[in-house]
ROVEX-157250 format. One record per residue (C-alpha): x, y, z negated. Coordinates in steps of 0.5 Angstrom, whole numbers, plus 2048, in hexadecimal, padded with zeros to 3 digits. Example, Ala and Ser with C-alpha at 12.3 -4.5 7.8 and 13.67 -1.06 7.14 Angstrom:
<pts>
8197F77F0/81B7FE7F2/
</pts>
This chain:
<pts>
84771D856/83F71E855/83B718857/833716857/830710854/82A70D852/82770784F/823703854/81D701850/818700856/81870285D/81470885C/81A70B858/81F70885D/81C70C863/81B71285F/82271285D/824711865/820717867/82371B862/82A719864/82871A86B/82672186A/82E723869/82F721870/82A725873/82C72C875/826730874/82472C86E/82973086A/825732863/82A73785F/82473A85B/82073385A/81A73485E/81B72E862/81572A85E/810730860/813730867/812729868/80B729865/80972D86A/80C72A870/80A72386E/80272686D/803729874/808724878/80871E874/80D719877/81271E87A/819720877/81E726879/82272187D/81D71D881/81E71F889/81A71B88D/81371888C/814711890/81970F88B/81370D887/81270888C/81970688D/81B704886/8156FF885/8176FC88C/81E6FC88A/81C6F8884/8186F4887/81E6F188B/8216EF884/81B6EB882/81D6E5886/8246E5883/8266E087E/82C6E487B/82D6E7874/82B6ED871/8326F0872/8336EE879/82C6F087B/82E6F7879/8346F787D/82F6F4883/82A6FA882/8306FF882/8326FC889/82B6FC88C/82B70488A/83170588D/82F702893/829706893/82D70C893/83170A899/82A70889D/82770F89C/82D71289F/82D70D8A5/82570F8A5/8287168A6/82671989F/82B71E89C/828721897/82571E890/829718891/82B71688A/83271388A/833716891/83A71888F/83C715889/83B70E88C/83D708887/83F70D882/838710881/83671087A/82F71287A/82B70D87E/82570E882/82170987D/82370D877/82171387A/81A71187C/81970B877/81570F872/811712878/80F70B87B/80C709874/808710873/80570F87A/803708879/80870587E/80C701879/8086FD875/80E6FA871/80F6FE86A/8166FE869/81D70186C/8216FE872/8256FA86D/81F6F786A/81C6F5870/8236F2872/8236EE86C/81C6EC86D/81C6EA874/81D6E3873/8176E286E/8136E6873/8146E2878/8136DB874/80D6DE871/8096E0877/8036DB878/8036D887F/7FC6D787F/7F76DB87C/7F26D687A/7EF6DA874/7EE6E1871/7F36E086D/7F86DE872/7F66E4876/7F76E9870/7FE6E686F/8006E7876/7FE6EE875/8026EF86F/8086EC872/8086F0878/80E6F6879/80A6FA87E/8036FC880/8006F6885/7FE6FC88A/8056FE88B/8066FF893/80A6FA896/8126FB897/8146FD89D/8186F78A1/81E6FC8A2/81E6FF89C/8266FE89A/8286FF8A2/8257068A3/82070A89F/81D71189F/819715899/81371589E/80D71289B/80870E89F/80071089E/7FF70A89A/80570B895/803712894/7FC710893/7FF70B88E/80271088A/7FC71588A/7F870F887/7FD70D882/7FD715880/7F6715880/7F570F87C/7FA710877/7FB717876/7F471A878/7F4720874/7FB723876/7FC72887B/80072487F/7FB71F880/7F6725882/7FB728887/7FD72188A/7F572088C/7F5726890/7F7725897/7FB72A89A/80272E89A/80472F892/805736890/80C739891/80C73D88B/81273E886/80D73D87F/80773987F/80373F87C/804742883/80173D886/7FB74088B/7F673B889/7F773C881/7F073E880/7EE738883/7F273387E/7EE72F879/7EC734873/7F173086E/7F7730873/7F6738874/7F673986D/7FC73686C/800739872/7FE74086F/80173E869/80773B86C/808742870/80874686A/80C741866/81174186C/81174986D/81274A865/817745864/81B74786A/81E74D866/820749860/825745865/82774B869/82974E862/82D748860/831748866/83274F865/83574F85E/839749860/83C74D866/83D753861/84174E85C/84574C862/847753864/84575286C/84375986F/840756875/83B751871/83975686C/83775B872/833755875/82F75386F/82E75A86D/82B75B874/827755873/82475686C/82275D86E/81E75A875/81B755870/81975B86B/81675F871/812759874/80F75786D/80775786E/80675A867/7FE759867/7FF752868/804751863/80075585E/7FA75185F/7FD74A85F/7FB74585A/801741857/7FC73D853/7F873B85A/7FF73A85D/801735858/7FB731859/7FB731860/80272F861/80272985C/80472385F/80571C85C/80B71B85F/80F72185C/810724855/81072B854/81472D84E/811732849/81873684A/817736851/810739850/81373E84B/818740850/813741856/80E745851/81474A84E/81674B855/80F74D858/80E752852/815755854/81275585C/80C75885A/80F75E855/81476085B/81A75E857/81E75A85C/82475E85D/82B75C85F/82F75E859/833758855/83075A84F/82975B850/82375684D/822753854/82A751854/82A74E84D/82474A84E/827747855/82E746851/82B74384B/82673E84F/82C73C853/83173B84D/82B73784A/82A732850/832731851/83573284A/83D73184B/83C731853/838738853/83C73C858/83B742853/83E73E84E/84473A851/84873E856/84B738859/84473685B/84373D85D/84973E862/847738866/84073B867/84073D86F/83B74386F/834740870/83073C86C/82873B86D/828742871/822740875/81B741873/81773A871/813737877/811731873/81372C879/80F73087F/81572F883/815728883/80D727883/80D72C889/81272788D/80E72188B/80872488E/80C726894/80E71F895/80671D894/804722899/80972089F/80771989E/8067168A5/
</pts>
């Protein structure tokens, strides 16, 4: 049985490892060809604090409110974790009682829920400046008594005020918790709550496209990809450039994902799958914007997507460059012995070694026919949903 572990040198490494493990549970994050670092760099520039498993925006307030309830508890770390889980389960029931049906995390799983809402939104809460405490939920539970004891009761000097700020878990401007939160709750934001979130984004992620769009009132554009946004021409120049890069990257590399699925379908000898992927690959070829692809600068792309939270390995850059060259040459064909097919197989073999579906028949036989077949959208679907919640505030 395979396992994943890390040495817990510091909190930053701990949270990085937790994010990596969380990706294995996110269906749309399947990264068969090692493009995840590039994808997430673009997404975190455009829509920081989001993730593919977020559902509704008001969870950015629900989580702080629930954890504020715990701050008066005298329980130890393990008991606090259990109390937090119980509160998050009660929230799911309160949302159902409030008439909500879609977007409730744990709606069906109940007490058996594996990914708690707090784990889904924790990184975003920090990114948006709503959470001031720098550690994980486990760190918070372990530190709760220290935080309770350490807060100065009277601010008699600048030092005591600074100390109080350092011991805060949530930003002081957090809107007040509704009195009936755990009895009946809804996802609808109040105008004050919506403005609070916009203010946090503008203050802590001022250069992001998410902050720009959140500031603009009105119904968000209902487009599938961010590069189809009707107001694209009015985006800030840097964001407009990044969106343009993302569009070409998404288009070009979609073919590699489709070819990967076609090759596996042929090895599995599944005629229906083969026919489907051949048709999709041909459609991809027909829709390529070759003038834009030939004019695309990879050097400018790498500079634009560089992000301090993500490391893009040289091997990933080489794969993108080699695939791009084949696309420009018109060399992407269906054959299993082609240069494109060999490039895709070699890439997956190096990434997965003994667990490669091309090298390990037992692993390949467990494949169900689709892996990462959709175009990369860089979390626009989640950002669009959050913008809709802001627009619907009342």
